Residue, then its C-alpha position, 0 to 999 in steps of 0.5 A: m288728116q286735113w292739112q290745117k290740123f296737121f300743120e298746126a300740130v307741127n307748127n306748135k311742136l316747132r315753136n316750142s323747140r329751139m327752131p325759132y332761136d336758130i332761125k333768128a340767129k341765122k341771116k335773114c335769107e330763104n336758104e338759111v331758114m330752109l336749112c334749119l327746117l330740112a335739117d330737122p329729121d322730125v319735120r321731114r318724117l312728119m311731112s312724108l307721113w302726111l303726103n303718104e296718107q294723101h296719096k293713099s286716099k287720092e281721087g280719080k275719074s269715077l263713072e258712078k260719081t259722074k252719073q250722081l252729079r249729073e242727076l243732081g244737076n238735072k234736079e236743079f235744072q227742072v226747078k229752073n235753078y240753072t246756075a246751080s245746075i251748071h256747077l253740078y254738070t261741070k263737076s260731073l264733067q270733071y269726074a267723067p272718064m275720057g271716052s265715056e258717053e256720060l262726058a257728052i251727056a253732061v256737057a250737052n245738059r250744061s249747054a241747056s242751062l247756059f241757053y236759059l241763062e242767055k249765055y249763048e256763046d258758051c252754050i254753042k261751045d258746049i254743043d260743039l264739045a258734046v258733038m265732038w265727044e259723040y253725043p248719041e246721034n239720034l238725039r244730036y238734032k236737039l243740040h243743033l237746034r239749040a245752036a240755031q236758036c243761039f245763033w238766032k239770038l246772036r243775029k248770026r244768020k249764016s251760022m243759024e242756017e248751017s245748024l238748021m241744015r244739020v237738024e234736017d239732015i239728021i232727021n232725014n238720014c238717021e236710021e233710028i229717027a227713021e224707025i221713030k217716024k215709021g212707028n205708030n206707038l212712039r208718039n213722044g218721038h213724033v212730037a219731039l221731031r215735029s216740035a224741032a221742025v216747027s222751031a227750025k221754021r220759026c228761027r228762019l222766019f224770025m231771022i228774015e224779019q230781023n233788022k240786022s242792024e240790031g245785033l248784039l255788041d261784038k267783042k271785037n268792036l268793044t271800046l276797051f278803054h275810055v281815055p278822055i282828052r287831057h287838060d295838058k300834056s303834063t296831067l293824067v286826067r281821071c279815067t285815063l288808062l295808065f297801063q294793062g298788065r298780064r298776070r304771070v301765074r293763075k289758078i287754072w280752075i278759075h281762068s276767067k276765059c274758061r268760065f265754062r271750061c273744057p277740055r280737062c286733064k285726063m287724070c285729075v279731076e280739078a284741071m279744066y282748060c279753054d281749049v287743047k292749046c291751053q291744055d298742052d301749054a299747061w301740061t308742059t309748063y307746070h301741070q305735069w308736076e301739079c297733076p299728082g297733087s290734084r289727085m291727092g287733094v293737096w292744092q285745095q288745102i294749102g291756099i296761096a302756097h299752091l300759087a307759089m308752087k305754080l310760080l316755081l314751075n312756071c319759072a323753071t320752064t319759061q324761056d323769058t329771062d327778063k320776066f323770070n328776073q322781074v319775078q325773082s326780084l320782087v320784095t319778100n320782107i323776109d328781113k322784117l318777119m318774125p322767126e315764128d312767121l318764117i317757120v309757118y311758111g317754111i313748113t309748107a315749103t318743106m312739104l311741097t319740096l318732098y312732094l316734088y321729090k317723091y311723087t313727081d319726076f321734077f328733080k329727075v328731068v329738070d336741070l336746076n342749073e339750066s332752069f334756074v341758076r343760069k337765068f339769074h341776071d344778078s347772082s345775089l338773087s340765087f342761092e349758094v347751094d351745092l346742086t351736085t348733092e340731093d340735099g343741096r337740090r332740095l334745099y335750093i327748091s325749098s328756098l325758092l318756094l319759100r321766096h315765092m310764098l313771101q312774094l305772093i303775100c307782099n305782091g299778090h293781087a286779088i282777082t274778083r268777079l261780080n255775082l248775082t244773088a236773089s231769093e225766090k221771094d225777092k223781086v230785086a237781085t243783089e250783086h256782090q264781089d267774090r274773090v276768085a283768084t290771086g295773081i302776080y302782075l309785075s308792073a302793078s307791084m311797083m306801085n306804092h300803097a295809099c289808103e285813098p289811092n288815085i288809081i283803080n284796078s279792074f280785070w278783063d280776061q287775064h289782064l289787070i287794067v289800071k286807070a286813074t280815078k283822079d287827075i294826077a299831075a306830072g311828078e305826082e306818085v301813082l298810088n295803089c291800095y293794097g286792100p285796106h281802104f279808108r272807106r272800108m276799114s278804120k285807121d287802127d285796123r288798116q295800120e295793123t293789117l299793113k304792118n302784119q302783111y306788108c311790114f310798114i306803117c302807113k303815112c298816107e294822107a288818109c292816115t295823117s289827115p285829121e279830117l279823115r282820122y275817124f271817117l269810118e266811125r261816122f257810119s256807126a255814130l250816134k246823133c249828137p244832141e247838141c248839133t246832130g253831128a257824129f257822136v262816137a266813142l273815142h278809145n284812148l290807152h286806158s279809157y274811152s269817152l263819147h265825143c262829137l266829131d263835129c262840135g266837140a261836145t261830150p254830153l251824157v246820152t242814154y240811147g240804149p233802150d231806144l236802140k234795142e227797141a229799134q233792133d227788135l222791130f227790125d228783127a220782127a219785120q224780117g220775120c214778117i217778110d219771111h212769112e209774107k206778112v209784108e204790111e205788118a213788116l212795113d209798119k214795124l220798119k217805119q217805126c224802127l226808122c223813126i227811132r233810128r233817125n232820132v238817135l243815130y247819126k244821119h249816115h249811120e249804116d243802120i238807117a241806110v239798111t232800114l231804108d233799103l229794106i223798106g224799099k225792098v218791101y214796097a217792091i215786093m208789094g208792087r208799090w214802085l214809086e214808094s220803093i223808089s223814094y226810099l231806095e233813093h235815100s238809101i243810095a245817098a247814104v251808100e254814096e257818102r260811105f263808099g264814094p261817088d265812083s264805088i261799085e257799091l253805088a253802081n250796084e244800088l243805082n242798077k238795082i233802083t233802075d229795075i224798080c223804075i223800069q218795072y213802074l214804067r212798064e206797068e203804069t197805064n197813065t203815062s201822061t202824069k208828071q210822076y211818070k215823066n219824072t221817073l223816065k228822066k230819073t231812070r235815064r240819070f241813074l243808068d247813065r251814072a251806073e254805066q259810068i261807074m261800071n266802065l271805070n271799075y270794070g269796063p264795057w265787057n262786064d256783064s253788069c255793064r252790058e245789062i245797063m246798056e241793054k236797059k238804056e236801049k229799052l228806055s230810049v224808046l220810051l224817051k223818044n215818045f216823050n221827047v225827054 
């Protein structure tokens, strides 16, 4: 049975028992809560049964599954879906037994996908791994040739030459290749070798002709943080780097440095690492006790509790007592939580404790006094438990697990990554943020919340980087946003979220300012017939009324039929796009836009969406100037909604520059005013997108580097026109 279903059954059983009353009567302390749960024989029995079932169905390495996943990856590669092929090749690697040929083949295939995605450094790493894992010698010249092409792209001549020498050495000395050369009926083999020789020659010629000064940015030379000159010594200016913090725990399979990871754990499928050192460090600090749970499929089912387990294991093995105590002293809000909530987290803590006891040697090899008790600077943060007994040791560990779960809920930071999506029919790609991990950053956890913060968080490798987004005066508090931002969530929803997760009522400026009280509602408002302002439904305790936020008018309006007609037109237009009837789609979208502009507030999100889709249709038709015009109007709405420094605005600016550049490439009459204006406009869009991306992420980000590459290409055109 899946953990969620099993957990809900146990939770319902306990909620209907005396357990909530017993916990409420106890002191609000982790060991008191866990004592109630561990003392219940039914809870221990049920947790043991579930773990036993998971252990019976545990998964390990599988040569058959490795081949199956690699073949699926090959199919995706053949249709040029390289991102999907990388995912499948990586899964194939995870299931491949150590020492098998499949291991080398899968990583070699993945290197090809990485090459076509222009991930040259990652491609080279995979090639090195394939060679290390004894990729077939008679085919190895292909890998070295691919490596040479990567070095060619990276402007690393010496490394390219070394790779080409390996290609020639293998072709000249490998016995199997010698047989191919002699054979008359192995035409394909001859063609492959001749192609390799021609490619090698081209690499050399190109490198000789290249201007070495045109090399790509080297990570060592990247300016990580832009810190402008301060107005005075007492003020932090916008964009100033405040600090960077290293996380204390992570989900190993999304280690940002290990984007295309290896080596892997020899036993479980999930864990993969940057290098051997990373693997060894992980094993000694936590993975030796985590590994059985990976094979049992526990961690994929329990969410943030997995991170709590990692935190416990890292705390047990760390020698840094200062960091240990900083983690242990993080707020938990246990005294503000309802007994029912504590039961929810306590059930999982019980299961994890029994897992450590039954399926690992944690309790046998870890001295709890040395690993925990004696590390505390403040004994009140530890628990008064008899560690000489088995029950006492279980109670101690389960209490720490409960503490870490509660700490992660209050202090965890979501680590995000930008991803690119586009359908086959699209000429414009769309970027979106994905949450890839959660980590604890001790310094950042000290900042208080505001729904309109004055700092921004970004991630580089395993570091959280905090920069000011506004001028911060001496003595003014540095404020973070815990998630509920006033531009993305209504006041009522923000208050509910913060109260439920963080146990406080927010009284920041965005929550108390009358001007911002209904900020988000404006983007779903009707048009006021009196002043064209934002006409919204205001909910009271017992009723709601339509009210203009700008002039205060309360007239009666009947926009229902118009709104339905507009939505029907919009849906029909999307159907036309799917069937490649773009002219018909365009006509319907323009009718829809006309209706929506008549009845909706000017910044309504439906108007912005309609403008964006019209721009997209014009792009599909290759009518670039019309596309730019509509996308500009859409961008203005995005800026109003999400703010001038938002990643949403940067994404839209980046998107419109694709259209601009396409027009500049295809337009033959370059002397027109339109052409020159588009040149200037493109430069302005790129400058602003780069500025926002640098603030939100940094110059090492792929999107930021893409913008920089666009600017380099555009600079050639600008010089020709002296713009």
